[in-house]
TORLO-218887 format. One record per residue (C-alpha): x, y, z. Coordinates in Angstrom, 2 decimals, padded with zeros to 5 digits. Layout:
BEGIN
<rec><x>X</x><y>Y</y><z>Z</z></rec>
...
% end
This chain:
BEGIN
<rec><x>005.92</x><y>-021.11</y><z>-026.23</z></rec>
<rec><x>002.64</x><y>-022.98</y><z>-026.56</z></rec>
<rec><x>-000.33</x><y>-021.92</y><z>-024.45</z></rec>
<rec><x>-000.92</x><y>-023.86</y><z>-021.25</z></rec>
<rec><x>-004.07</x><y>-025.93</y><z>-020.91</z></rec>
<rec><x>-006.87</x><y>-024.00</y><z>-019.25</z></rec>
<rec><x>-008.11</x><y>-024.90</y><z>-015.78</z></rec>
<rec><x>-011.33</x><y>-023.63</y><z>-014.19</z></rec>
<rec><x>-012.18</x><y>-023.15</y><z>-010.52</z></rec>
<rec><x>-015.22</x><y>-021.74</y><z>-008.70</z></rec>
<rec><x>-015.66</x><y>-019.80</y><z>-005.47</z></rec>
<rec><x>-018.05</x><y>-021.02</y><z>-002.79</z></rec>
<rec><x>-018.24</x><y>-017.49</y><z>-001.34</z></rec>
<rec><x>-021.90</x><y>-016.85</y><z>-002.14</z></rec>
<rec><x>-023.34</x><y>-020.24</y><z>-003.06</z></rec>
<rec><x>-027.00</x><y>-020.30</y><z>-002.02</z></rec>
<rec><x>-026.92</x><y>-016.55</y><z>-001.26</z></rec>
<rec><x>-027.06</x><y>-014.63</y><z>-004.54</z></rec>
<rec><x>-026.91</x><y>-011.17</y><z>-002.95</z></rec>
<rec><x>-024.56</x><y>-011.97</y><z>-000.08</z></rec>
<rec><x>-021.83</x><y>-009.63</y><z>-001.34</z></rec>
<rec><x>-024.20</x><y>-006.65</y><z>-001.30</z></rec>
<rec><x>-024.58</x><y>-006.93</y><z>002.49</z></rec>
<rec><x>-022.14</x><y>-005.43</y><z>004.95</z></rec>
<rec><x>-019.74</x><y>-008.01</y><z>006.32</z></rec>
<rec><x>-020.85</x><y>-007.17</y><z>009.86</z></rec>
<rec><x>-024.41</x><y>-008.26</y><z>009.02</z></rec>
<rec><x>-023.56</x><y>-011.54</y><z>007.29</z></rec>
<rec><x>-024.01</x><y>-014.87</y><z>009.04</z></rec>
<rec><x>-020.95</x><y>-017.13</y><z>009.10</z></rec>
<rec><x>-023.11</x><y>-020.23</y><z>009.51</z></rec>
<rec><x>-022.67</x><y>-022.21</y><z>006.28</z></rec>
<rec><x>-025.68</x><y>-023.33</y><z>004.26</z></rec>
<rec><x>-024.20</x><y>-026.80</y><z>004.22</z></rec>
<rec><x>-026.86</x><y>-028.53</y><z>002.15</z></rec>
<rec><x>-026.63</x><y>-025.94</y><z>-000.63</z></rec>
<rec><x>-022.84</x><y>-026.13</y><z>-000.55</z></rec>
<rec><x>-022.84</x><y>-029.92</y><z>-000.86</z></rec>
<rec><x>-025.23</x><y>-029.79</y><z>-003.80</z></rec>
<rec><x>-023.09</x><y>-027.21</y><z>-005.54</z></rec>
<rec><x>-019.89</x><y>-029.17</y><z>-004.90</z></rec>
<rec><x>-021.44</x><y>-032.22</y><z>-006.55</z></rec>
<rec><x>-022.68</x><y>-030.08</y><z>-009.46</z></rec>
<rec><x>-019.18</x><y>-028.65</y><z>-009.93</z></rec>
<rec><x>-017.68</x><y>-032.12</y><z>-009.71</z></rec>
<rec><x>-019.92</x><y>-033.36</y><z>-012.52</z></rec>
<rec><x>-019.22</x><y>-030.22</y><z>-014.57</z></rec>
<rec><x>-015.48</x><y>-030.83</y><z>-014.55</z></rec>
<rec><x>-014.51</x><y>-027.87</y><z>-012.35</z></rec>
<rec><x>-010.98</x><y>-028.36</y><z>-011.01</z></rec>
<rec><x>-011.40</x><y>-027.00</y><z>-007.48</z></rec>
<rec><x>-013.64</x><y>-024.95</y><z>-005.20</z></rec>
<rec><x>-012.45</x><y>-022.03</y><z>-003.09</z></rec>
<rec><x>-013.29</x><y>-021.84</y><z>000.60</z></rec>
<rec><x>-012.64</x><y>-018.19</y><z>001.40</z></rec>
<rec><x>-011.39</x><y>-016.54</y><z>004.60</z></rec>
<rec><x>-012.95</x><y>-013.80</y><z>006.75</z></rec>
<rec><x>-014.60</x><y>-013.11</y><z>010.09</z></rec>
<rec><x>-017.96</x><y>-013.24</y><z>008.28</z></rec>
<rec><x>-017.31</x><y>-016.78</y><z>007.00</z></rec>
<rec><x>-016.84</x><y>-020.27</y><z>008.47</z></rec>
<rec><x>-013.29</x><y>-021.50</y><z>008.92</z></rec>
<rec><x>-012.11</x><y>-022.43</y><z>005.40</z></rec>
<rec><x>-010.09</x><y>-025.52</y><z>006.34</z></rec>
<rec><x>-012.79</x><y>-027.06</y><z>008.49</z></rec>
<rec><x>-015.43</x><y>-026.31</y><z>005.86</z></rec>
<rec><x>-013.27</x><y>-027.93</y><z>003.16</z></rec>
<rec><x>-012.83</x><y>-030.99</y><z>005.38</z></rec>
<rec><x>-016.58</x><y>-031.42</y><z>005.76</z></rec>
<rec><x>-017.23</x><y>-030.90</y><z>002.05</z></rec>
<rec><x>-014.43</x><y>-033.25</y><z>000.98</z></rec>
<rec><x>-016.19</x><y>-036.02</y><z>002.91</z></rec>
<rec><x>-019.31</x><y>-035.45</y><z>000.77</z></rec>
<rec><x>-017.53</x><y>-035.53</y><z>-002.61</z></rec>
<rec><x>-015.25</x><y>-037.86</y><z>-004.56</z></rec>
<rec><x>-013.10</x><y>-036.05</y><z>-007.12</z></rec>
<rec><x>-013.23</x><y>-032.29</y><z>-006.81</z></rec>
<rec><x>-010.41</x><y>-030.45</y><z>-005.08</z></rec>
<rec><x>-010.71</x><y>-027.72</y><z>-002.43</z></rec>
<rec><x>-008.69</x><y>-024.51</y><z>-002.59</z></rec>
<rec><x>-008.35</x><y>-023.41</y><z>001.03</z></rec>
<rec><x>-007.74</x><y>-019.73</y><z>001.78</z></rec>
<rec><x>-005.00</x><y>-019.03</y><z>004.32</z></rec>
<rec><x>-003.54</x><y>-015.89</y><z>005.86</z></rec>
<rec><x>-000.14</x><y>-015.98</y><z>007.49</z></rec>
<rec><x>000.33</x><y>-014.57</y><z>010.97</z></rec>
<rec><x>-002.75</x><y>-016.20</y><z>012.43</z></rec>
<rec><x>-001.22</x><y>-019.56</y><z>013.33</z></rec>
<rec><x>002.03</x><y>-021.51</y><z>013.43</z></rec>
<rec><x>003.21</x><y>-022.63</y><z>009.98</z></rec>
<rec><x>004.09</x><y>-026.02</y><z>011.50</z></rec>
<rec><x>000.60</x><y>-026.53</y><z>012.91</z></rec>
<rec><x>-000.87</x><y>-025.35</y><z>009.61</z></rec>
<rec><x>001.09</x><y>-027.91</y><z>007.57</z></rec>
<rec><x>000.02</x><y>-030.59</y><z>010.03</z></rec>
<rec><x>-003.63</x><y>-029.67</y><z>009.45</z></rec>
<rec><x>-003.28</x><y>-029.48</y><z>005.67</z></rec>
<rec><x>-001.42</x><y>-032.79</y><z>005.48</z></rec>
<rec><x>-004.06</x><y>-034.48</y><z>007.61</z></rec>
<rec><x>-006.87</x><y>-033.26</y><z>005.34</z></rec>
<rec><x>-004.89</x><y>-034.15</y><z>002.22</z></rec>
<rec><x>-004.27</x><y>-037.68</y><z>003.49</z></rec>
<rec><x>-007.94</x><y>-038.19</y><z>004.33</z></rec>
<rec><x>-009.22</x><y>-036.60</y><z>001.09</z></rec>
<rec><x>-006.87</x><y>-038.34</y><z>-001.33</z></rec>
<rec><x>-004.75</x><y>-035.26</y><z>-002.01</z></rec>
<rec><x>-007.70</x><y>-033.07</y><z>-003.07</z></rec>
<rec><x>-006.25</x><y>-029.93</y><z>-001.47</z></rec>
<rec><x>-004.67</x><y>-026.74</y><z>-002.77</z></rec>
<rec><x>-004.04</x><y>-023.41</y><z>-001.03</z></rec>
<rec><x>-005.03</x><y>-019.82</y><z>-001.80</z></rec>
<rec><x>-002.58</x><y>-017.68</y><z>000.15</z></rec>
<rec><x>-003.82</x><y>-014.13</y><z>000.73</z></rec>
<rec><x>-002.38</x><y>-011.30</y><z>002.78</z></rec>
<rec><x>-005.68</x><y>-009.70</y><z>003.88</z></rec>
<rec><x>-007.65</x><y>-006.81</y><z>002.43</z></rec>
<rec><x>-008.50</x><y>-004.43</y><z>005.29</z></rec>
<rec><x>-006.34</x><y>-003.39</y><z>008.25</z></rec>
<rec><x>-009.33</x><y>-003.32</y><z>010.61</z></rec>
<rec><x>-010.17</x><y>-006.98</y><z>009.96</z></rec>
<rec><x>-006.50</x><y>-007.92</y><z>010.33</z></rec>
<rec><x>-006.31</x><y>-006.14</y><z>013.69</z></rec>
<rec><x>-009.35</x><y>-008.09</y><z>014.83</z></rec>
<rec><x>-007.28</x><y>-011.24</y><z>014.36</z></rec>
<rec><x>-004.34</x><y>-009.68</y><z>016.21</z></rec>
<rec><x>-002.38</x><y>-008.76</y><z>013.08</z></rec>
<rec><x>-001.07</x><y>-005.19</y><z>012.99</z></rec>
<rec><x>001.35</x><y>-005.35</y><z>010.06</z></rec>
<rec><x>001.11</x><y>-003.09</y><z>007.01</z></rec>
<rec><x>000.42</x><y>-004.43</y><z>003.51</z></rec>
<rec><x>003.96</x><y>-005.13</y><z>002.29</z></rec>
<rec><x>005.05</x><y>-006.50</y><z>005.66</z></rec>
<rec><x>002.20</x><y>-009.00</y><z>005.53</z></rec>
<rec><x>003.61</x><y>-010.31</y><z>002.26</z></rec>
<rec><x>007.14</x><y>-010.43</y><z>003.72</z></rec>
<rec><x>005.84</x><y>-012.43</y><z>006.67</z></rec>
<rec><x>004.00</x><y>-014.75</y><z>004.30</z></rec>
<rec><x>007.30</x><y>-015.42</y><z>002.56</z></rec>
<rec><x>008.74</x><y>-016.69</y><z>005.84</z></rec>
<rec><x>005.58</x><y>-018.67</y><z>006.54</z></rec>
<rec><x>005.77</x><y>-020.44</y><z>003.18</z></rec>
<rec><x>009.53</x><y>-021.03</y><z>003.47</z></rec>
<rec><x>008.90</x><y>-023.06</y><z>006.63</z></rec>
<rec><x>005.88</x><y>-024.80</y><z>005.11</z></rec>
<rec><x>007.76</x><y>-025.83</y><z>001.97</z></rec>
<rec><x>010.69</x><y>-027.19</y><z>003.99</z></rec>
<rec><x>008.25</x><y>-029.35</y><z>005.96</z></rec>
<rec><x>006.62</x><y>-030.53</y><z>002.72</z></rec>
<rec><x>010.09</x><y>-031.55</y><z>001.55</z></rec>
<rec><x>010.27</x><y>-033.77</y><z>004.63</z></rec>
<rec><x>012.95</x><y>-031.74</y><z>006.35</z></rec>
<rec><x>013.54</x><y>-031.06</y><z>010.03</z></rec>
<rec><x>013.30</x><y>-027.28</y><z>010.10</z></rec>
<rec><x>015.23</x><y>-024.77</y><z>012.15</z></rec>
<rec><x>014.42</x><y>-021.24</y><z>011.08</z></rec>
<rec><x>015.06</x><y>-017.83</y><z>012.63</z></rec>
<rec><x>013.43</x><y>-014.97</y><z>010.75</z></rec>
<rec><x>011.92</x><y>-011.58</y><z>011.48</z></rec>
<rec><x>008.44</x><y>-013.01</y><z>011.95</z></rec>
<rec><x>008.89</x><y>-016.72</y><z>012.71</z></rec>
<rec><x>011.33</x><y>-018.81</y><z>014.70</z></rec>
<rec><x>011.12</x><y>-022.59</y><z>014.92</z></rec>
<rec><x>013.68</x><y>-025.10</y><z>016.16</z></rec>
<rec><x>013.92</x><y>-028.67</y><z>014.84</z></rec>
<rec><x>010.31</x><y>-028.64</y><z>013.66</z></rec>
<rec><x>009.26</x><y>-031.96</y><z>012.15</z></rec>
<rec><x>006.12</x><y>-033.78</y><z>011.16</z></rec>
<rec><x>005.69</x><y>-037.53</y><z>010.88</z></rec>
<rec><x>002.75</x><y>-037.11</y><z>008.49</z></rec>
<rec><x>004.74</x><y>-036.20</y><z>005.40</z></rec>
<rec><x>003.16</x><y>-035.33</y><z>002.07</z></rec>
<rec><x>004.28</x><y>-033.31</y><z>-000.96</z></rec>
<rec><x>003.42</x><y>-029.62</y><z>-001.11</z></rec>
<rec><x>-000.06</x><y>-028.85</y><z>-002.40</z></rec>
<rec><x>-000.47</x><y>-026.45</y><z>-005.30</z></rec>
<rec><x>-000.11</x><y>-022.92</y><z>-003.96</z></rec>
<rec><x>-002.02</x><y>-019.97</y><z>-005.40</z></rec>
<rec><x>-001.01</x><y>-016.46</y><z>-004.32</z></rec>
<rec><x>-003.61</x><y>-013.68</y><z>-004.42</z></rec>
<rec><x>-002.89</x><y>-010.05</y><z>-005.29</z></rec>
<rec><x>-002.19</x><y>-007.38</y><z>-007.92</z></rec>
<rec><x>000.73</x><y>-005.74</y><z>-006.12</z></rec>
<rec><x>004.43</x><y>-006.06</y><z>-006.78</z></rec>
<rec><x>004.74</x><y>-007.75</y><z>-003.38</z></rec>
<rec><x>002.21</x><y>-010.39</y><z>-004.45</z></rec>
<rec><x>004.08</x><y>-011.05</y><z>-007.69</z></rec>
<rec><x>007.38</x><y>-011.37</y><z>-005.82</z></rec>
<rec><x>005.83</x><y>-013.85</y><z>-003.39</z></rec>
<rec><x>004.37</x><y>-015.90</y><z>-006.25</z></rec>
<rec><x>007.76</x><y>-015.99</y><z>-007.95</z></rec>
<rec><x>009.42</x><y>-017.20</y><z>-004.75</z></rec>
<rec><x>006.89</x><y>-019.62</y><z>-003.28</z></rec>
<rec><x>003.78</x><y>-019.91</y><z>-005.48</z></rec>
<rec><x>002.64</x><y>-021.94</y><z>-008.44</z></rec>
<rec><x>000.08</x><y>-019.45</y><z>-009.76</z></rec>
<rec><x>-000.82</x><y>-015.80</y><z>-009.06</z></rec>
<rec><x>-004.48</x><y>-014.80</y><z>-008.91</z></rec>
<rec><x>-005.13</x><y>-011.27</y><z>-010.20</z></rec>
<rec><x>-008.22</x><y>-009.14</y><z>-010.65</z></rec>
<rec><x>-008.66</x><y>-008.85</y><z>-014.44</z></rec>
<rec><x>-007.83</x><y>-006.03</y><z>-016.80</z></rec>
<rec><x>-007.70</x><y>-005.87</y><z>-020.61</z></rec>
<rec><x>-005.33</x><y>-008.38</y><z>-022.22</z></rec>
<rec><x>-003.43</x><y>-005.51</y><z>-023.87</z></rec>
<rec><x>-002.24</x><y>-004.18</y><z>-020.49</z></rec>
<rec><x>-002.19</x><y>-007.47</y><z>-018.61</z></rec>
<rec><x>000.33</x><y>-009.21</y><z>-020.87</z></rec>
<rec><x>003.32</x><y>-007.19</y><z>-019.65</z></rec>
<rec><x>002.33</x><y>-007.51</y><z>-015.97</z></rec>
<rec><x>002.27</x><y>-011.32</y><z>-016.00</z></rec>
<rec><x>005.40</x><y>-011.71</y><z>-018.16</z></rec>
<rec><x>007.79</x><y>-012.17</y><z>-015.17</z></rec>
<rec><x>005.63</x><y>-015.01</y><z>-013.89</z></rec>
<rec><x>005.46</x><y>-016.78</y><z>-017.21</z></rec>
<rec><x>009.19</x><y>-016.32</y><z>-017.81</z></rec>
<rec><x>009.84</x><y>-018.02</y><z>-014.46</z></rec>
<rec><x>007.64</x><y>-020.98</y><z>-015.35</z></rec>
<rec><x>004.80</x><y>-019.90</y><z>-013.05</z></rec>
<rec><x>001.14</x><y>-019.52</y><z>-014.00</z></rec>
<rec><x>-001.18</x><y>-016.53</y><z>-013.94</z></rec>
<rec><x>-004.91</x><y>-016.67</y><z>-013.27</z></rec>
<rec><x>-007.89</x><y>-014.34</y><z>-013.01</z></rec>
<rec><x>-010.56</x><y>-013.99</y><z>-010.32</z></rec>
<rec><x>-013.74</x><y>-012.84</y><z>-012.02</z></rec>
<rec><x>-017.46</x><y>-013.36</y><z>-012.48</z></rec>
<rec><x>-019.58</x><y>-014.60</y><z>-015.37</z></rec>
<rec><x>-022.81</x><y>-013.52</y><z>-017.01</z></rec>
<rec><x>-023.13</x><y>-015.70</y><z>-020.13</z></rec>
<rec><x>-026.41</x><y>-016.01</y><z>-022.04</z></rec>
<rec><x>-027.52</x><y>-017.21</y><z>-025.50</z></rec>
<rec><x>-027.25</x><y>-013.65</y><z>-026.88</z></rec>
<rec><x>-025.37</x><y>-010.51</y><z>-025.89</z></rec>
<rec><x>-028.67</x><y>-008.70</y><z>-025.42</z></rec>
<rec><x>-029.86</x><y>-011.27</y><z>-022.88</z></rec>
<rec><x>-026.55</x><y>-011.04</y><z>-021.03</z></rec>
<rec><x>-026.76</x><y>-007.25</y><z>-020.87</z></rec>
<rec><x>-030.30</x><y>-007.41</y><z>-019.50</z></rec>
<rec><x>-029.18</x><y>-009.88</y><z>-016.84</z></rec>
<rec><x>-026.32</x><y>-007.57</y><z>-015.89</z></rec>
<rec><x>-028.56</x><y>-004.50</y><z>-015.64</z></rec>
<rec><x>-031.15</x><y>-006.38</y><z>-013.60</z></rec>
<rec><x>-028.45</x><y>-007.54</y><z>-011.21</z></rec>
<rec><x>-027.52</x><y>-004.02</y><z>-010.11</z></rec>
<rec><x>-030.92</x><y>-002.34</y><z>-010.55</z></rec>
<rec><x>-031.96</x><y>-000.74</y><z>-007.30</z></rec>
<rec><x>-028.80</x><y>-001.85</y><z>-005.50</z></rec>
<rec><x>-026.87</x><y>000.28</y><z>-003.04</z></rec>
<rec><x>-023.24</x><y>001.28</y><z>-003.59</z></rec>
<rec><x>-022.72</x><y>002.26</y><z>000.05</z></rec>
<rec><x>-021.42</x><y>-001.09</y><z>001.35</z></rec>
<rec><x>-018.53</x><y>-001.25</y><z>-001.10</z></rec>
<rec><x>-017.81</x><y>002.48</y><z>-001.07</z></rec>
<rec><x>-017.17</x><y>002.10</y><z>002.66</z></rec>
<rec><x>-015.16</x><y>-001.07</y><z>002.14</z></rec>
<rec><x>-013.01</x><y>000.55</y><z>-000.56</z></rec>
<rec><x>-012.18</x><y>003.43</y><z>001.79</z></rec>
<rec><x>-010.84</x><y>000.96</y><z>004.38</z></rec>
<rec><x>-009.05</x><y>-001.54</y><z>002.14</z></rec>
<rec><x>-005.29</x><y>-001.60</y><z>001.59</z></rec>
<rec><x>-005.51</x><y>-004.45</y><z>-000.95</z></rec>
<rec><x>-003.98</x><y>-003.38</y><z>-004.27</z></rec>
<rec><x>-006.15</x><y>-005.90</y><z>-006.14</z></rec>
<rec><x>-009.38</x><y>-004.66</y><z>-004.57</z></rec>
<rec><x>-008.64</x><y>-000.94</y><z>-004.73</z></rec>
<rec><x>-007.49</x><y>-001.19</y><z>-008.35</z></rec>
<rec><x>-010.77</x><y>-002.90</y><z>-009.22</z></rec>
<rec><x>-012.76</x><y>-000.10</y><z>-007.60</z></rec>
<rec><x>-010.75</x><y>002.47</y><z>-009.59</z></rec>
<rec><x>-011.26</x><y>000.51</y><z>-012.80</z></rec>
<rec><x>-015.02</x><y>000.67</y><z>-012.21</z></rec>
<rec><x>-014.92</x><y>004.34</y><z>-013.23</z></rec>
<rec><x>-014.98</x><y>002.88</y><z>-016.76</z></rec>
<rec><x>-017.94</x><y>000.53</y><z>-017.16</z></rec>
<rec><x>-016.54</x><y>-001.54</y><z>-020.05</z></rec>
<rec><x>-012.81</x><y>-002.28</y><z>-020.12</z></rec>
<rec><x>-013.27</x><y>-004.41</y><z>-023.23</z></rec>
<rec><x>-016.45</x><y>-005.33</y><z>-025.18</z></rec>
<rec><x>-016.94</x><y>-008.24</y><z>-022.72</z></rec>
<rec><x>-015.15</x><y>-007.14</y><z>-019.50</z></rec>
<rec><x>-017.73</x><y>-005.29</y><z>-017.39</z></rec>
<rec><x>-017.09</x><y>-003.43</y><z>-014.12</z></rec>
<rec><x>-020.68</x><y>-002.35</y><z>-013.53</z></rec>
<rec><x>-021.29</x><y>-004.71</y><z>-010.60</z></rec>
<rec><x>-018.07</x><y>-003.79</y><z>-008.74</z></rec>
<rec><x>-019.59</x><y>-000.87</y><z>-006.76</z></rec>
<rec><x>-022.42</x><y>-003.17</y><z>-005.62</z></rec>
<rec><x>-020.79</x><y>-006.61</y><z>-005.25</z></rec>
<rec><x>-017.09</x><y>-005.81</y><z>-004.79</z></rec>
<rec><x>-013.86</x><y>-006.42</y><z>-006.69</z></rec>
<rec><x>-014.45</x><y>-010.11</y><z>-007.55</z></rec>
<rec><x>-017.60</x><y>-009.10</y><z>-009.46</z></rec>
<rec><x>-015.69</x><y>-007.73</y><z>-012.44</z></rec>
<rec><x>-017.34</x><y>-009.94</y><z>-015.04</z></rec>
<rec><x>-017.19</x><y>-011.40</y><z>-018.50</z></rec>
<rec><x>-020.58</x><y>-010.50</y><z>-019.98</z></rec>
<rec><x>-021.88</x><y>-011.60</y><z>-023.34</z></rec>
<rec><x>-023.20</x><y>-014.43</y><z>-025.46</z></rec>
<rec><x>-021.78</x><y>-017.91</y><z>-024.99</z></rec>
<rec><x>-019.58</x><y>-017.30</y><z>-028.04</z></rec>
<rec><x>-018.47</x><y>-013.88</y><z>-026.72</z></rec>
<rec><x>-017.45</x><y>-015.25</y><z>-023.34</z></rec>
<rec><x>-015.63</x><y>-018.25</y><z>-024.80</z></rec>
<rec><x>-013.73</x><y>-015.96</y><z>-027.16</z></rec>
<rec><x>-012.78</x><y>-013.65</y><z>-024.28</z></rec>
<rec><x>-011.42</x><y>-016.58</y><z>-022.28</z></rec>
<rec><x>-009.34</x><y>-017.68</y><z>-025.28</z></rec>
<rec><x>-008.06</x><y>-014.12</y><z>-025.70</z></rec>
<rec><x>-006.77</x><y>-014.25</y><z>-022.13</z></rec>
<rec><x>-005.23</x><y>-017.65</y><z>-022.80</z></rec>
<rec><x>-003.40</x><y>-016.18</y><z>-025.80</z></rec>
<rec><x>-001.48</x><y>-013.78</y><z>-023.53</z></rec>
<rec><x>-000.61</x><y>-016.48</y><z>-020.99</z></rec>
<rec><x>-003.54</x><y>-016.68</y><z>-018.56</z></rec>
<rec><x>-004.13</x><y>-020.37</y><z>-017.84</z></rec>
<rec><x>-006.44</x><y>-020.48</y><z>-014.81</z></rec>
<rec><x>-009.78</x><y>-018.87</y><z>-013.98</z></rec>
<rec><x>-011.60</x><y>-018.61</y><z>-010.64</z></rec>
<rec><x>-015.24</x><y>-017.77</y><z>-011.28</z></rec>
<rec><x>-018.32</x><y>-016.58</y><z>-009.40</z></rec>
<rec><x>-021.89</x><y>-016.23</y><z>-010.66</z></rec>
<rec><x>-025.31</x><y>-014.81</y><z>-009.72</z></rec>
<rec><x>-026.61</x><y>-017.24</y><z>-008.77</z></rec>
<rec><x>-023.69</x><y>-019.63</y><z>-008.90</z></rec>
<rec><x>-025.77</x><y>-022.71</y><z>-009.58</z></rec>
<rec><x>-027.35</x><y>-021.35</y><z>-012.76</z></rec>
<rec><x>-024.18</x><y>-019.72</y><z>-014.05</z></rec>
<rec><x>-022.15</x><y>-022.88</y><z>-013.54</z></rec>
<rec><x>-024.76</x><y>-024.90</y><z>-015.44</z></rec>
<rec><x>-024.57</x><y>-022.49</y><z>-018.40</z></rec>
<rec><x>-020.79</x><y>-022.40</y><z>-018.28</z></rec>
<rec><x>-020.51</x><y>-026.19</y><z>-018.26</z></rec>
<rec><x>-023.06</x><y>-026.83</y><z>-021.00</z></rec>
<rec><x>-022.45</x><y>-023.87</y><z>-023.32</z></rec>
<rec><x>-019.21</x><y>-021.97</y><z>-022.68</z></rec>
<rec><x>-016.80</x><y>-024.75</y><z>-021.75</z></rec>
<rec><x>-017.48</x><y>-026.83</y><z>-024.88</z></rec>
<rec><x>-016.80</x><y>-023.76</y><z>-027.02</z></rec>
<rec><x>-013.54</x><y>-023.12</y><z>-025.17</z></rec>
<rec><x>-012.53</x><y>-026.74</y><z>-025.62</z></rec>
<rec><x>-013.44</x><y>-026.64</y><z>-029.31</z></rec>
<rec><x>-016.29</x><y>-029.12</y><z>-028.93</z></rec>
<rec><x>-019.27</x><y>-028.76</y><z>-031.24</z></rec>
<rec><x>-022.34</x><y>-027.40</y><z>-029.45</z></rec>
<rec><x>-025.81</x><y>-028.45</y><z>-030.56</z></rec>
<rec><x>-028.06</x><y>-025.55</y><z>-031.54</z></rec>
% end
């Protein structure tokens, strides 16, 4: 089987706020820095990034409304909207997504997540345990997909019941990404997703874990950060400077409350600083699970991406510190190397 073409995405989670993830969620402002976000969206659009993630949480703006506002300021780039089941009707949700998709020329995909801490879930009125949240999401997506097929839906499940639900604004299903490292996340991706986002681990151990997805014709992707510089030494200095003087307390407390398999596995992995010569966990105790990073020279990072592609990884969702500078280096130096384009020296 030939390797799938690589696609690259970027998270808007900390654009304009380099150290946002080091702050407690309770202290973070949810007011978006809209000007900075628009500038970054346009930068990503010019760089050839496929889509931008608008994340979910009480410490963030609403991801669908934010994506709507940003779509109006851009032309080509897509928006990957985070969604958690259990917080709204699947019928109303499809109506919202279809409306945005129609207005934005189809530039919408979904990042379906089950939540990462029971206390935050309870704040939204959701009291289900981890695996039950995934089971409920399966029902949620079953109803959504039937509506995207243009059907009138009658459904009676454990978590949702609808009778003759229909929408006159009918559009095909958007691409659906499922987030998680658990068996429940993989099962949900196999049933209803197009691609599963995982927190990275070495290719040697990851290959077997994504095999069921690839065998079923699904895709597997990695959520991770980047620190790419002209030389490995410069990248290592940037990494050390990033965490110098930082506090581990915020994420130690978060890890103790989280029931996310992806997040807790990343915190455990951080006991070993280097999982491969380029896969660094050193920022995880300070910035959280998504900060597991590819660190190295432009050649090192490009080679690491291709190593992941060789085992079947075809999509990457990146973050950087700061995002604007890291995206510029990725677009000008790493991406051409990945694509096999000669880079001027």
